C-alpha positions as CSV (number, residue, x, y, z in Angstrom):
1,M,0.0,0.0,0.0
2,N,1.1,3.5,-0.6
3,S,0.6,6.6,1.6
4,T,-3.0,7.0,0.5
5,G,-3.9,3.5,1.5
6,I,-4.5,2.3,-2.1
7,L,-2.7,-0.7,-3.4
8,S,-0.2,0.3,-6.0
9,T,0.7,-1.9,-8.9
10,T,4.2,-1.7,-10.4
11,V,4.5,-2.3,-14.1
12,W,7.7,-4.0,-15.1
13,Q,9.1,-2.4,-18.2
14,G,12.0,-4.3,-19.6
15,T,12.8,-4.9,-23.2
16,L,9.7,-7.0,-23.5
17,G,8.0,-5.6,-20.5
18,R,4.3,-5.9,-19.5
19,A,3.5,-2.4,-20.6
20,D,5.0,-3.0,-24.0
21,V,3.1,-6.2,-24.6
22,L,-0.2,-4.7,-23.5
23,D,0.1,-1.7,-25.7
24,G,1.3,-3.7,-28.7
25,G,4.8,-2.3,-28.9
26,A,6.7,-5.4,-28.0
27,I,7.3,-6.8,-31.5
28,D,6.6,-5.3,-34.9
29,G,5.2,-7.2,-37.9
30,A,8.6,-7.7,-39.6
31,A,10.2,-9.1,-36.4
32,L,7.2,-11.4,-35.9
33,G,7.4,-12.6,-39.5
34,S,11.1,-13.3,-39.1
35,L,10.4,-15.2,-35.9
36,I,7.7,-17.3,-37.5
37,G,10.0,-17.9,-40.6
38,V,12.9,-19.1,-38.5
39,T,10.6,-21.3,-36.4
40,L,9.2,-22.9,-39.5
41,I,12.6,-23.5,-41.0
42,V,13.8,-25.1,-37.7
43,L,10.7,-27.3,-37.6
44,A,11.2,-28.3,-41.2
45,G,14.8,-29.2,-40.6
46,L,13.9,-31.3,-37.5
47,G,11.2,-33.1,-39.6
48,A,13.7,-33.8,-42.3
49,L,16.2,-35.1,-39.8
50,V,13.6,-37.4,-38.3
51,L,12.6,-38.7,-41.7
52,I,16.3,-39.4,-42.7
53,V,17.1,-41.2,-39.4
54,A,13.9,-43.3,-39.7
55,A,14.7,-44.2,-43.3
56,L,18.3,-45.2,-42.5
57,A,17.1,-47.3,-39.5
58,Q,14.6,-49.1,-41.8
59,V,17.1,-49.7,-44.6
60,I,19.6,-51.2,-42.1
61,R,16.9,-53.5,-40.6
62,A,15.3,-54.5,-43.9
63,V,15.7,-58.3,-44.2
64,H,14.5,-58.5,-47.8
65,L,17.5,-56.4,-49.1
66,S,20.7,-57.9,-50.4
67,E,23.9,-56.3,-49.2
68,P,24.5,-54.4,-52.5
69,A,20.9,-53.1,-52.5
70,R,21.2,-52.1,-48.8
71,T,24.4,-50.3,-49.6
72,R,22.8,-48.4,-52.5
73,W,19.8,-47.4,-50.4
74,V,22.1,-46.2,-47.6
75,L,24.2,-44.1,-50.0
76,T,21.0,-42.7,-51.6
77,V,19.6,-41.6,-48.3
78,V,23.0,-40.2,-47.2
79,F,23.9,-38.3,-50.4
80,A,20.3,-37.2,-51.3
81,P,18.8,-37.1,-47.8
82,V,15.2,-35.9,-48.2
83,F,14.8,-37.4,-51.7
84,G,16.4,-40.7,-50.7
85,A,14.3,-41.0,-47.6
86,L,11.1,-40.2,-49.4
87,A,12.1,-42.7,-52.2
88,W,12.7,-45.4,-49.6
89,F,9.3,-44.9,-48.0
90,A,7.6,-44.7,-51.4
91,V,9.3,-47.5,-53.2
92,G,12.2,-49.3,-51.4
93,N,10.2,-50.3,-48.4
94,R,7.8,-52.3,-50.5
95,L,10.3,-54.1,-52.8
96,Q,10.5,-57.8,-52.2
97,A,13.6,-59.9,-53.0
98,G,12.9,-61.7,-56.3
């Protein structure tokens, strides 16, 4: 309480303080767009990494592949990561030894 007996509230005003956020001054449109763009790029990169690791794990454990075929698939996934992983899930995973 202050000297008048009324509860006073303090407003924290840092670089992203409460007053800035409430009055809309914390982040402008360009900065928000950049933040969203970077976030999407990071999420896409993580998704691609998970896809590549999953494809390599499946290629290594595939019992229906001969050693030369397994080697070709591993090299495809390593040297053309996203394309190779997508190709494995689309085609290679369904091939049967014949």
